[in-house]
VOTOR-857408 format. One record per residue: z, y, x of N, C-alpha, C in turn. Coordinates in steps of 0.2 Angstrom, whole numbers, plus 5000, padded with zeros to 4 digits. Example, Ala and Ser with C-alpha at 12.3 -4.5 7.8 and 13.67 -1.06 7.14 Angstrom:
<rs>
503949725066503949785062503949845066
503549895064503649955068503950005064
</rs>
This chain:
<rs>
490350174979490750164985491050094985
491150064979491449994978490949944982
490349964981489849914984489949914992
490049974995490149985002490749955005
491249945001491849915003491949845000
491449814997491549754993491849694998
491649695004491949645009492649655010
492849715010493549735011493949725005
493649734999493949724993494049644992
493549604994493649534994494249514998
494249535004494849525009495449545006
495549595002496149614999496349564994
495849544989495949504984496249434987
495949414992496149344995496849354998
497049405001497749415004498249434999
498049464994498449494989498749434984
498449384984498649324980499149274983
499249294990499749254994500449284994
500949244995501549264997501649285004
501949335006502049355013502749375014
503049355020503649375022503649425027
503849485025503849545030504449535035
504349555041504949565046505049635048
505649645050505849715051505549735058
504949755058504649775065504249835064
504349875059503949945058504349995062
503950035066504250085070504150155066
504550175062504550235059505150275060
505150345059505650385060506250375055
506150365049506650355043506950285043
507550285042507850215041507550185035
507550115035507250075030507550005029
507449975023507649905022507049875019
506949815020506449775017506849735012
506649735005507049705000506549664995
506749624991506349584987506249624981
505749604977505549634971506049634966
506549584966507049584961507549644963
507649654969508149714971507849774968
507149784969506849844966506849854959
506749794955506849794948507549814946
508049804949508749814947508949884949
508549924953508649994954508750034948
509250084948509250124942508750184942
508550204936508050264936508350324938
509050334937509350404939510050384942
510250424947509950484949509350464954
508850504954508250494958508350474965
508750504968508850484975509150414977
509450384971509650314972509150264971
508550284969508050234967507350244971
507350274977506750284981506550224984
505950214984505650154987504850164988
504650124993503950124994503750044994
503150034991502849964991502149964994
502049914998501349915001501149845000
500449834999500149774999499949745006
499749685006499349665012498749705013
498449715019497849745020497249695020
496749715016496149685015495649715020
495349665024494849695029494149665027
493649695029492949665029492849615035
492349585035492249535041492249565048
491949625048491949655055492549695057
493049695052493649735054493549805055
493049835051492949905052493049945046
493249905040493449935034494049905032
494449935028495149905026495249945019
495649905015495949935009496649905008
497149955006497849945005498049984999
498549954996498849984990499550004992
499650074991500350094992500650134986
501250114984501550154979502250174981
502450234978503150254980503450284973
504150264973504450294967505050334970
505250384967505850424968506250434962
506250384958506650374952506350404946
506550374940506350404934505550404933
505250464932504550474931504250504938
504650494943504350524949504050474954
503450484956503150434961502450444961
502050404965501350404966501150334968
500550314966500250244967499550254968
499250224973498550224974498250174979
497650164979497350124984497050174990
497050144996496850185002496250145005
495650175005495050145008495050175015
495050135020494950155027494350135031
494150175036493550155040493750165047
493550115052493750125059493150165062
493250225064492750265067492950285074
492450265079492650275086493350255088
493450195086494150155088494750185084
494650225079495250255076495150245068
495650225065495650215057495750285054
495250305049495250365045495150345038
495550385034495450375027494750395025
494350345021493650365019493650415014
493150465014493150515010492850495003
493250454999492950424993493450444987
493250444981493650454976493950394973
494650394973494950334970495450354965
495650304961496150314956496850324958
497150374956497850394959498250404952
498850374953499350384947499950414950
500050474947500650514950501050544944
501650544945502050584940502650624943
</rs>
């Protein structure tokens, strides 16, 4: 499957090495803050509810913008969390997660 997504992986690697400034323009139901990695590093491990966060990488696309890869990790404190890459394909105008096996870290 890595061969099928090689252009998207190359796009991910290109964007991942750059610094990005996120702006507060996400439209989601839950309240959120955008913070620096230094703030995240200073979060306590316990209690778990005080250390919840989600981290996302820039999205890497293939040249045709029909495939994408993104890394998403989340921590809920201590040993609680999950981290994985998501491989997406644009089918009939909609993005769907590709039915592939990826490495997932969860605790």
